[in-house]
C-alpha positions in Angstrom: 227.4 -9.1 13.1 226.9 -6.1 14.5 225.5 -4.2 17.2 222.9 -1.3 17.5 221.2 0.2 20.4 219.9 -2.7 22.6 220.1 -5.5 19.9 222.5 -7.2 17.4 222.0 -7.7 14.6 223.1 -11.0 12.0 223.2 -11.1 8.3 222.0 -14.5 7.3 224.0 -14.4 4.6 227.0 -14.9 6.6 226.0 -17.5 8.4 226.2 -21.4 8.0 223.2 -23.8 7.8 223.8 -24.7 11.6 224.4 -21.3 12.8 220.8 -19.9 11.2 219.1 -23.2 12.4 220.4 -22.2 16.1 219.1 -18.7 16.1 215.9 -19.0 14.2 215.1 -22.2 16.8 215.8 -19.6 19.4 213.2 -17.2 18.7 210.6 -18.4 16.3 209.2 -19.4 20.4 207.0 -21.3 21.3 206.4 -23.4 18.3 203.6 -25.8 17.7 204.7 -29.4 17.6 202.9 -31.6 14.8 203.6 -35.5 15.3 202.8 -36.9 12.1 201.8 -40.4 11.5 201.5 -41.7 7.7 201.8 -45.2 6.3 203.6 -46.5 3.6 202.4 -47.9 0.3 203.4 -51.7 2.0 201.1 -50.9 4.7 204.3 -49.7 7.3 203.0 -47.4 9.6 205.4 -44.5 10.9 205.4 -41.3 13.1 208.0 -38.4 13.5 207.7 -34.9 15.3 208.1 -31.7 13.6 208.2 -28.2 15.3 208.6 -26.5 11.9 205.1 -27.0 11.6 201.8 -24.4 11.6 198.1 -23.6 10.5 198.5 -21.6 7.5 194.5 -20.9 6.5 190.7 -21.7 7.5 189.7 -21.3 4.0 190.9 -23.6 2.6 192.0 -25.6 5.7 195.6 -25.6 5.6 199.0 -26.9 7.7 202.0 -27.0 6.6 205.3 -28.8 7.9 208.7 -28.3 7.1 210.6 -31.3 6.3 214.2 -32.4 6.0 215.1 -35.4 4.0 218.2 -36.8 3.0 221.6 -35.1 1.2 221.0 -36.7 -1.8 217.7 -35.8 -2.0 216.1 -38.8 -1.2 213.3 -38.7 1.1 212.9 -39.7 4.7 209.8 -42.0 5.7 207.3 -38.8 6.2 207.7 -37.6 3.2 207.8 -40.6 0.8 204.7 -42.2 2.8 203.0 -38.8 1.8 204.2 -38.7 -1.6 203.2 -42.2 -2.5 199.7 -42.0 -0.3 198.7 -38.4 -0.4 197.6 -38.2 2.8 198.7 -38.0 6.8 197.4 -36.8 9.9 198.8 -34.4 12.4 198.8 -34.9 16.1 198.9 -32.1 18.5 201.5 -33.2 21.9 200.4 -32.8 25.2 202.7 -32.8 28.7 201.6 -36.8 29.1 202.9 -37.5 25.2 206.5 -35.8 25.4 208.3 -39.0 26.0 206.7 -41.0 23.4 207.1 -38.3 21.2 210.7 -38.4 21.5 211.1 -41.9 20.9 209.4 -41.5 17.6 212.0 -38.8 16.8 214.4 -41.7 17.3 216.4 -42.4 13.8 215.2 -45.9 13.4 215.2 -47.6 10.0 212.2 -47.3 7.4 211.2 -51.3 8.6 210.4 -49.6 12.3 207.1 -49.1 13.7 207.5 -46.1 16.0 204.1 -46.3 16.8 205.2 -49.5 18.7 208.5 -48.8 19.8 206.7 -45.8 21.8 203.8 -47.8 22.9 201.2 -45.6 21.1 197.7 -47.3 20.7 196.3 -46.4 17.5 192.7 -46.8 15.7 192.7 -46.4 11.7 192.2 -42.9 10.3 188.6 -42.0 9.6 189.0 -39.8 6.1 192.8 -40.8 5.5 194.8 -44.2 5.8 197.1 -43.1 8.4 196.7 -44.4 11.8 195.2 -42.0 14.5 197.2 -42.2 17.9 194.4 -42.1 20.7 196.5 -40.5 23.5 196.8 -37.1 21.3 194.3 -34.1 23.1 193.5 -33.4 19.1 194.6 -35.1 15.3 194.2 -33.5 12.2 193.5 -35.6 9.3 194.9 -34.2 6.2 195.2 -34.4 2.2 198.5 -33.8 0.5 197.8 -30.5 -1.5 200.8 -29.1 -2.2 204.5 -29.8 -1.8 207.5 -26.7 -2.3 211.2 -27.6 -2.6 213.1 -25.4 -0.7 216.5 -26.5 -0.8 218.4 -29.5 -1.8 217.2 -31.5 1.2 214.3 -29.5 2.4 210.4 -29.2 1.4 207.6 -27.9 2.9 205.1 -29.9 2.8 201.0 -28.6 2.8 197.9 -30.7 3.8 194.7 -29.6 3.6 192.6 -30.6 6.7 189.7 -32.7 6.3 188.6 -33.5 9.5 189.8 -32.8 13.2 189.1 -35.0 16.3 189.6 -33.3 19.5 189.2 -34.9 23.2 185.6 -34.9 23.8 186.1 -32.9 27.7 188.6 -30.2 25.7 185.6 -29.2 23.5 181.9 -27.5 23.3 180.2 -29.1 20.6 177.1 -26.4 20.8 179.6 -23.3 20.4 182.9 -24.9 19.3 184.6 -23.2 22.1 188.0 -25.5 22.2 189.6 -25.8 26.4 193.0 -24.7 25.7 194.0 -25.7 29.1 192.8 -29.3 29.1 194.4 -29.5 25.6 197.6 -29.0 28.0 199.4 -28.4 24.6 203.4 -28.7 24.8 205.4 -25.8 22.4 209.4 -26.3 21.2 212.1 -23.9 22.1 215.7 -23.9 21.5 217.7 -26.9 22.6 216.3 -29.5 24.2 213.5 -27.3 25.9 210.1 -27.4 25.5 207.2 -25.4 27.3 203.7 -25.8 28.5 200.7 -23.7 27.6 199.1 -23.7 30.7 200.1 -19.9 32.0 197.8 -17.7 29.6 196.6 -14.4 29.5 193.8 -12.9 27.5 193.7 -9.5 25.4 191.3 -8.8 23.1 191.9 -6.2 20.0 189.8 -3.0 20.4 187.2 -1.6 17.8 188.9 1.5 15.6 185.7 3.1 17.7 187.6 1.9 21.2 190.7 3.2 20.3 190.1 6.3 19.5 188.3 6.8 22.9 191.0 5.2 24.8 193.5 8.2 23.2 190.9 11.0 23.9 190.4 9.6 27.7 194.7 9.3 27.7 195.0 12.7 26.6 192.3 14.3 28.9 
């Protein structure tokens, strides 16, 4: 660790796993939250939240979640089910779902249905086997695309989005505009903290011509 003018530098090679984790979750904020549902080969439903998550590209439509497995490299429920069945569903979390999401984060055994424990009503998937949570403002049904093992107990799971359900009042089917205020998505911060997405502002990237014209006006 060293200081320069106004900033402190941390060399990740000199930090342990927990120290790197604390710095990352405190600086990469807010992070979207994926409440992921899967189903095992035996038909047991599972749900777990992940905030190491984002969309990667739209063509093909890919999302990625960072998953931590057991230290002996054996899979936890979400990863095992995705590897076995090849699909999963990502749900976007709103304010009303935060407490139920936290129940799904409890480290229950593989025989426990977190959806039942959290009192979350579901319906069968449309294009995948994984159940869909009805209360979620949006649900992305995904097929396993690629997995990347990035450490002894960590992997990145990339899914291809086959289709998305969006709450009817939050999407305009004519122009495909999604009302993000009505979505009321929640983001993850560091520690035990979350943030709402209700405080919004808009900035439009100018064209080259607009930017140059703005520079000329400033100089004048």
